[in-house]
N, C-alpha and C positions, 0 to 999 in steps of 0.2 A: 517437505512442504510442497503443496500443489502449485499450479499456476495461478495467476491473478484471478481469472474468471472463475475457476473452480473454487478458489478460496472464498470469493465473494458469495457465490451460490451456496456453499456449505454453511457459511455463517448466517446468511439470510434464512435458510431452512432451519438452522438450529434455533433461531429466534422466532420460528413459526410465522414468517412473513412471506406473502406471495410477492411476485414481481410488481403486481398492481398496487400492493400495500406500500412497498418500499419506494418505488420510483418517485411519487410526489414529494417524498421527504428529502430527496437528494437534489441539492441546488447547484446550478452552474454559477459562474462568476457574476452573471447579470441578475442573479436571484431567481431565475425561472427554474422550474423542476425539469428533470430528465423524463423521458417517456418510458413506459414499461418495455416498449420494443427496443429502445436504446439499451436498457438494462439487460434485456435478454441477449442482445448482441454482445455486450461486454462479457457477460457470464459465459457465453459460448465462444469467446475470443474471436468474434467476427469483426470486431472493431479494434482500433488502436487503444492503448491504455488511455483512460480518461485524463482530462486536464487536472492540474493540481487542485483546483476548486472542487471538482467532482470527487476526486480521490479523497480529499480531506472531509467532504461531506459524508461520503460512504463510511469513512473511519469513525466519524462521530456517531452517526445513526446506528451503525452495526457494532459499536463499542469495540473497535479494533485500534490498537496503537497505529498512528499514522506511519511510523517508521517501518512497520511490517508491510504496509501497503506500498510504500515507496520502494522497499527492497524487492517485493514481488513484481513491481512495475519496472524494475531495472533503472530506477532514477535516484538521484541524490535529492534529499529533502531540501527545500529552498533555504531553510535556516542555516544550512552548512555549505551552501554554494558561495564560494568566495573567490575573489580575484587576488592575484599577487601572492599566492601561497607558495613558499619555497618547495621545490621538488622533493627535498629530503623529508619534509613534513607530510607531504602527500604519501610518499612511500612508507613512512612510519605508520600512518593511519591505516593504510590498506594492509600492512603487515599485521597490525594488531587485530584488525577485522578478520583476516584469514585465520590467525591463531585462535581466536574466539570461536569461530565457526567449526574449526577442525578439532577443538578440545573435546575430550570425552564428556558426554552429557552429565554424568554424575560426579565428575571430578570437581571438588571444591577449590575455589581460587582464593588466594590471600589478597586482601586489599591493602 
């Protein structure tokens, strides 16, 4: 999988949207739209990863699961950011995550 900016650009192009088409649809936490220049900077990774509000707006408009964008952004989604989680549960969660990512892509898993 590519980096955050490359992924956003590829998805935008797959939907046949220009940066000028997409930018007004992406909202910040205050409800205002991002600029086409800001989007260009994000796609070229000249800016830091956007805020959660912008990231989630991008996911919605580009029809991308938010978890994929959080992963590419190197951040934990807000719905699983918790305090007072025992260390062993954190280690178990990351262990399961690593096992899933390293599993053979065509290997079927039992539930």
